[in-house]
C-alpha positions as CSV (number, residue, x, y, z in Angstrom):
1,M,116.3,77.3,151.3
2,P,118.3,74.2,152.1
3,G,118.3,71.4,149.7
4,P,116.7,68.0,150.5
5,K,118.5,65.6,153.0
6,P,120.8,63.1,150.9
7,H,119.6,59.9,152.5
8,E,116.0,60.3,153.0
9,L,115.0,59.2,149.5
10,W,116.5,56.9,146.9
11,I,115.8,55.3,143.6
12,E,116.1,51.7,143.8
13,N,115.0,50.8,140.3
14,D,115.7,53.3,137.4
15,E,114.3,51.2,134.7
16,P,110.6,50.2,134.3
17,P,109.0,49.2,136.8
18,F,110.4,52.3,138.6
19,L,110.9,52.2,142.4
20,V,111.5,55.3,144.4
21,V,111.8,54.7,148.3
22,Y,111.8,57.4,151.0
23,Q,112.5,57.0,154.6
24,A,109.5,58.0,156.8
25,Y,109.5,60.1,160.0
26,F,108.9,57.8,162.9
27,G,106.4,59.1,165.5
28,T,105.6,62.3,164.0
29,G,103.4,61.3,161.0
30,N,104.7,64.2,159.1
31,N,105.7,62.6,155.8
32,G,103.8,64.8,153.3
33,N,107.0,66.6,151.9
34,R,109.0,63.4,151.4
35,K,106.2,61.5,149.8
36,A,105.5,64.4,147.5
37,R,109.1,64.6,146.5
38,A,109.1,60.8,146.0
39,I,105.9,61.1,143.8
40,A,107.4,63.9,141.8
41,I,110.7,62.1,141.1
42,L,108.7,58.8,140.2
43,G,106.7,61.0,137.7
44,R,109.8,62.4,136.0
45,L,111.2,58.9,135.8
46,K,108.2,57.6,134.1
47,R,108.2,60.6,131.7
48,G,111.9,60.1,131.0
49,T,112.9,63.8,132.2
50,W,115.2,62.6,135.2
51,H,118.5,63.5,133.5
52,C,120.5,66.6,133.1
53,R,119.6,68.9,130.4
54,R,123.2,69.5,129.3
55,C,125.2,66.4,129.7
56,A,122.2,63.8,129.7
57,D,123.5,62.0,132.8
58,Q,121.0,60.8,135.4
59,L,120.3,63.1,138.1
60,P,121.6,62.2,141.5
61,D,119.0,61.0,144.2
62,Y,119.7,63.9,146.5
63,V,118.8,66.8,144.4
64,R,115.5,68.6,144.3
65,A,112.7,67.1,142.4
66,D,112.4,70.0,140.2
67,T,116.1,70.5,139.2
68,L,117.1,70.5,135.6
69,Y,120.9,70.0,135.9
70,C,123.1,67.4,137.5
71,S,125.7,70.0,138.9
72,E,126.3,73.5,139.3
73,G,128.9,73.4,136.5
74,C,126.4,72.0,134.0
75,R,123.9,74.7,135.1
76,K,126.6,77.5,134.6
77,R,127.9,76.0,131.1
78,A,124.2,75.8,129.8
79,A,123.7,79.4,130.7
80,R,126.9,80.4,129.0
81,E,125.9,78.4,125.8
82,R,122.5,80.1,125.9
83,R,124.0,83.5,126.3
84,K,126.4,82.9,123.5
85,A,123.7,81.7,121.2
86,R,121.4,84.6,122.1
87,Q,124.4,87.0,121.3
88,S,125.2,85.4,117.9
89,R,121.6,85.6,116.9
90,L,121.5,89.3,117.8
91,G,124.8,90.0,116.1
92,V,126.4,91.2,119.3
93,M,130.2,90.5,119.6
94,P,131.1,89.0,122.9
């Protein structure tokens, strides 16, 4: 499934009070997915979870609302670290 379009939603204020803005479809009335994504991102901003789990940088505006890492590289490095920690707990040599 393709990711969200990069310019359809943006974060205007990433400090309280938070403001997430989305570009509405004109003429179709089909704004459900963009609105739901904006609400999900706003909730994560309020909870303080809109950051990368590995490097702690703020996530870019164009990523999915449920993403955990800022880039593919951070996701892969975190997986390698988890694998290495699991192997050391089990006493397996890499």
